[in-house]
N, C-alpha and C positions, 0 to 999 in steps of 0.2 A: 694388661694393667688392671682390668676389672677384677681378675682373680685375686689380686693382692688387696683389694679393698675390703674393709671390715663391713660386714652386712648385718643389720639388726635382726635379732630373733623376734623382738616385739617392737611395734611402733604404736604409740599413743598419739593421736592428733586431735587437737581441740580447736574449736572456733565457735563463735556466737551463731554461726550459720549451719552447724551440723543439725540436720533434720529440721531446719528453720529457714525457709526460703525467703530471704529478704534482699539478696544482692548477688554479685558475681562470685563471691567466695564459695557460696553454695555450689555453683557450677564447677569451680575448680576442684573442690573436694569430691563432689558426687560423681563427676566424670572420671576422676583419677582412681576412684575406689576399686574398680574392677581390676585394673592393672596391678595394683598392690595386692589385692585379694588373691589373684592367681599365683603370686610369688610367695605370699606369707599366710595363706589360708587361715583365716580367723585369728591371726596374730597381728593384724592391723585393727585397732580399736579406736573408733571415733568418740569424742566426748563433746556433748553439746548441752545447752541450757534446757531445763524442763520448763518451757514457757507455758505448757498446758496444764501443769499442776495436777496430774492424774487423769485428765480428760484425754480423749483420743487425739493423737497427733497424726495428720494425714500422710506424713512422710516416714512413719515409724510403725513397725509391728512389734508389739511388746512380747517378750518371751520369758523364759526362766533361767537364762544364762547366769552363771556365777552366783547362784542363790545363797550358798553359805557365806561367801564374802559380802554380799549385799546386806545380809543380816548383821554381820560384824560391823560394817561401816555405818549402818543405820544406828547401831548402839552408840556409835561415836558422834551421832548428831547429823549425819548426812544421808538423805534419801536418794537412792539411785535406781532408775528404771533401766532395765537391760532388754535389748531386742535387736532387730535388724533394721537398717536404713533401707528404705524401699527404692533402691537404685540398682543399676547393673552390678552384679557381684554380691549384693545383699550383705554388706559387711556388718560386723557387730557395732552397735552404737550404744553408748551409755548416756542417758539424760539425767543430769544432776539438779536436784532442788537445792539451791544455794541460800535460800531465805534465812536459814538458821544462823548464818554467819554475820548478818547485819548487826546483831547484838555485840559482836566483837570487832566491829569495823575499826574503831579508833586504835585498838590494840594492834591490829594488823598493819594499819598505816604507820604506827609508831615503829614497828619492826622493820618495815620497808625503808623508813628513813634511817634507822640505825644500821641496817645491813648494806643498803645500796644508795642511800641519799635520794630516794624517790620522794618528790614533793607532792603530797596530796592535799596541802592546805587550800589550794585554789580550786578544788574539785567542784563540779556542778554537772547538771544534766545526767547523762548516762554513765558517768565515771564510777559512781558507787556500785551500781548494779553490775556493770561489766567487771569491776574488780572483785566483787564477791563471787561471781561465777568463776572468774579466773582462779581465784584461790581454791574454790571448791574443786575445780578440775585438777589442780596440782595435788590436792589432798587425795583425790581419787586415785591418781597414779601412784602416789606414795603408799597408800593402803594396799592397792592391788599388788604392787611390787613385793611388799613384805608378806602378803598372804599367800601368793602363788609363785613368785619368781625367785628373787635373790641374786647374788653377784655372779652366779654361773651363766646368767642370760645377758646378752647384749641388748640393752633397752634404749630406745630413743623417744623423747617427748618433744613433739612438734607443735608449736603454737602459732596461730595466724592473727595478725593485727595487734594493735596495742591492747585490745580487750583481753588478750591472753597473757599479757606481760607479767602481771603480778604472780600468776601461777607458775610461770617459768622461773622467776626469781626465787619464789618460795621453794620450788623443787631443787633449784641449783644450790640453795643453802642447806636444805634439810636432807637431800638425798643426792649427794654429788656423784654417786655411782651411775646415775641415769644421765645420758647425753641429751643436751638440749639444743633444739633448732628453733629459730624465730624467723618468721616471714612477715615483712611489712609489705602489704599490697599497695599502699599509698601512704606516704608520711602524713601525719596529722597536720603538720605545719604547711607542707606543700599544698595539700588539698584546701586548707583554710586560706592561704594567700590567694590561690586561684579563685576560690569561691567568693572571696570578698572583693573581687574586681581589681586586684593589684596586678601589675605586670610581672608575672613569675619569671619569664624567660629572658627578657632583655637585660634585666639587672640581677640575674640569677647569682652570679659570683659575689655580689655585694650583700646578699642576705645572710644573716646570722640566725640560726634556728632559735637559740635561747632568747635573743632580743625580740624576734617576731612572736615567740610564744607569749611574752609579756604584753606586747602591743595588741595581740589578738585574743587575749584572755584564754590562752591555751596551755598555761604553765603545767598543769597536772598531767594532761594527756601527753604532752611533749616529754615530760620528765620520765614517765613510766616507759614510753617508747624508746627514749634515748638510753636509759639505764639498762633496759632489756637488751637492746642491741649491743651495748658495751660488755655485757656479762654472760651472755649465752655462749655455748660452745661453737655454734655456727650461725652467723647472721646472713639472711638471704632476702632477696626481693625478686620481682617478677619480670623486670625488663631493664635494659641498659639506661633508659630514661630515668627510672626510679633509683637505679644504683647511683647515678650522678646526684640525685636529690638526697639520698642517704648520706653520702660523703659530705655534701655541703651543709645540710640542715641538721643532721644528727652527729656530725663529726666522726662518723664511723663508716669506713668502706665495707661493702658487703663481701662475704667470703665466696658466695656462689650466686649466680643469677638462675632462677628457676622459671623459665617461660611456661606459660599456661597452655596445656594441650586440650584435646577434646576426645571423646569416645563416640565413634560413629554408631554404637549400639542404640543411641538416642534417635537416630535417623531412620524413618520407616524404609522398608525395602521397596523395590520398584513398583509393584502393583498396588501395595498398600499406600505408598507415597502418592501415586496418581489419584487414588480415591480421596485421600485426605486433602490433597491440593484442590480438587474440584469442590469438595464440601466447604473448605475454608474460603475459597474465592466466592462461592455462592453466598455464604454467610456475610462476608464483608461487603459485597456489592448490594445485597438486600438491605443491610444496615445503612449504607450510604443513602439509598433511596428513601428509606423510612424516615431518616433523620432530616434530610435536606429537601425532600420533595422533588428532587430533580431526577430525570431519567438518566440512568447510569448504564453505559454500554457494557456488554459482557467481556469485551476486549480492553476495558479500561486498565491502565497501568496502576497496579497496587504497590504503593511505596510506604515504608514505615520507618520510624525510629523508635527506640525503646531504651530502657535502662532506669537507673535511679533518677529521682527528681532533683538533679543538680543542674539548674537551668543553664548556667554558663559553662560549667565544666564539661557537661555531656554534649554541648552544642545544640541544645534544644532551641535556643534563640536563633541560631544560624539556620536550622532546619525550617523554622517558621518563616524567617525572612526569605529563604530561597524558594519556598513553595508559593509564597505570596507574589514574589517577583515572577515566578513561572506562570502564575495565573494571568499575568499581564504581558506575557511574551507572545507576540503575533506569530512566531515561528512554530509554536506548539501545535501539533496536528493530531493530538490524541487526548482523550480524557485521562486525568490522573486523580486517583483517590489516595490521599496521604494520611496515614494514621500516626498519631503520637501516643504510643503505648507506655505511659509513665505513671506509676502509682502516685496519687496525690491524697489529700485529706478528703477521701470520698465519704459521702453521706449514704448513698444508696442508688440503685438503678432507677432510671426514669420510668415511671409507670406509663406515661403517654407513649414512650418509645417501645416499651414492652408490649403494649396493646397492638401497636402497628405490626411489630414483628410476629406476634401471635396470629393475627388475622391474615397476614400476607397481603399480596396485591401490589399494584404499582401506585405510588402516591405522587400527587402533583402539587401539594402544598407543604411547605416546610413546617416543622415544629418550632416552637419558640426556642431561642438560643440553639440554632441548629448546628453547633460545632462540638457539642459535648454529649457523651452517652450516659453519664451518671451525674447526679447532683452532688455538689461539693458543699462542705460545711462553710467554706469562705469563698463564695462565687466571686465576690467583688475584689478579693485580694489575690486570687490565683494568678500566677505569672503567665501561664500559657494563655488563659482567657483574656488577661489584661493586654498582652501583646497583640493578640488577634484583633481585639477591639481598637487598639491604638493605630493599627495599620488599616482599619476600616474593612476588615475581611469578615464576611458573614455567610459564606457558602451560597452566594446568589446563583440563581438558576442559569444565568448567562455565562458563568465562569466554568472553564474547562477543568479547573482544579478544585477539588473539595478537600478540606482539611478537617479531620475528625479526631478529637481528643478522647482517648479511652483511659480515664484516670484511676484504674484499678489493677490489682494483681490478676493476671490471667491464669487462674487455677482451674478453670473449667466450670465454675459455678458463680460467675460474677453477676448473673441475672440478665445480661444483655447478649453477650457473645457466646458465653458458655462453652468455649473451646479453650483448651490449655495452650500456653504460649508456644510450645514446640509444634503442636498440631496447627496452630494458626500461622506459624512461620512458613509452613509449606505453601500457603496461599499467596505469599509475597512474590512480586516480580523483581523488586529492588529494595535494598535497605540503605539508609543513610545515617551515618554516625559522625558528624563533623566536630569531634571533640576538641576542647581546649586543654583539658587535663584528663588524661586517661593512662594510668600506669601500664595496663595491658590492653584491655578492650575485648571482653568476651563476646559482646553482641556481634561484632563483625565476624569473629571466628565461627560463632553459631550460624550466622547467615550463610557463609560460604559452605559450611558443612552440610547445610540443607539445599545446596545448589542455588542459592540466591546471591547474585552479584551484589557487591556493596561498595559504598563510598566511605572512607575513613580519612584520617589525617596523619601527618607525620609527627604529631604530638601524642599519638597513641602508640603504646608498645607494640601492638599487633601491626599497626601501619608501618612502623620502622622495620619490623621483622619481615613483612611482606616485600618491602623494597629490597631486601637482601636476597630474596629468592629470585632465581633466574626467570625472566619473562613475566614477572608480576609487578603490579603497582603502578603501571603507566597509563592504563585505560580500563574502562569497564569491560571491554571485550577480553581482557586478560582475567576477568573474574573479580578484580578489586581495583579501585582507583584510590590512590593515596594522594590527598590534596595537601599542599604545603600550607601550614598555618603558623602564624606568629601572634605576638601580643596585639598587633595593630592592624592586621589585614582582614578584619571581619567582613567588610563589604566585598572584597575580592573573593573570599571563600564562598560567600553566599551566591555570587554570580557564577563561580566555577561549578558549584553544586547544581544550580539552576540549569546551566547549559548542559551539564552531563546528563541530568535526568531527561531533559528535552531531547537530546541526541539519542539516548538509549530508547526512548519511546518510539523513535523513528526507525530503529533497526529492523532488518528483515528477519523472519522466523529462524532461518538457518544461522544468522549472526547471534541471535538470542540464545539459541541452543548451544552454540560454541562457547558463549560467555558463561552459561550455567555449568557447562562441562569443565571449563577452566576454574571456576569457583570451587567445585568439588575437588579437582586436582590439587589446588593449593591447600585445601583443608586436610588432605591426606598427608601432607608434609608436617602437619601439626598434631597428629594423633599422639596420644600419651606414650605408646611404645617408643616414639621418636624422642620424647623429651624426658622420660622417666630417669634416664641415666644421670641427669643433673641432680636429681634428688638423692640418688645413691652416692654421688660425690659429696653432697652435704652431710648425709648420714655418716660417711666414712670420716670426714673431718671431725664431726662431733664425737663419734665413738672413740677416736684416737685420743682426744683430749680427756674424755671420761676414763679411758683406760689408764692414762697417766695419773689421774687422781686415785684410782683404785690401787695402783702400785704404791702410792704414797701413804695410803691408809694403814 
């Protein structure tokens, strides 16, 4: 059957997170790049925003690719930098400066209403910036197609999230020869319902997307997402959970589900892994001592949660609750250091903590506010700090559990830890992601790929997938524990997580080794070569529709 599929000659894929590490879509695209590059060698081209405006981007190596075309498109008012994305496969990336389009914003919004009834009247926040980038990306594909390609090539343009919708619709109207694929990684309305504390699941079939868009002041984002889903050649999402959401809230069933895979090229090999793990553990345990002033055992269990700062959706509240309850559990027989690695409105690294880490030694007195590694611009309003304070938790010396908030991007130069996220991941013993709203869930997949057992929930796409795999999802000794979560069982989930961490801390070394082995075993079932076939199914659907339009021209 695969031989009968139409396969693209060129794929252009756009996202706000191309060469711009802000969330999980960066991981989706950057880990998938090498698999596509091996098949399409430099005919997979990623398009992202030029957030750096000519300065150095740490994820991008500028080159001189497509120089004649870039001169031509520059004459049309768009500046494009070309080079390589610094990820496995080193695919071509184009970073586009979209600032020149703001002067024509109202004109474009008028066209989108005329062509597709996209409502931009209620736009606010990041809508304008995202839309101008999206339009610029569509124009880049249009220009490149006319300059280098033409109708003899089978071309796919793939956009991710509502932020690329306007460019997809622009291209659909202006260049119908190009096949369009749209992936929503989470519907804007579903995320908003969950983030606003409304019960998403119990009353799910009663929700109307258009109605909720009005109630939540999300009309414009919902409109561009819905109209893009309706008008592209192939509409996709990342899990069965979100597919259900699309049908209910966007009134459009998806054509294909594209589960997120991983590339184990990001995981260090055996000896290197061992060295990195030792270095990461030493760094984290020294940090715990320097911040809290408590003696921290070398065999302390290191637990972490991470992701976007979506306090309820990502289950950060449940993680805090479970760790505080664990600190009061008399059955806990081992020290636990729990890290919350979530970027917040960070001001800068704490100088008092920097000094302690610089001088080394064992400290016996805590620093002031001994739960946070960096100062925040709004210390009094931060939800993590507020919840810890409301629960009366201050990392007291007598507590076997220490909770440490690391509110910055772990790029390797944060001023305190100075180790990148993946290198730090090697130091973990256990990861916990008790999500309430998680269309897929890259963080648990990353954890198991690094041999770190994890706890997730059945409201995460990854958790649901793990439950379908034989011998997985029932306990941490299988490598992943999938906890049942609903709109209303917050306290039960917190206790389940607490008990699971406590029990894991008591496992014998051979049991821990087996659990880590099983985690890796599960991750190998989610490598990109296993999942890339779903993408080729989506490309085939889109190309056949585009072929039909070519025949009609």
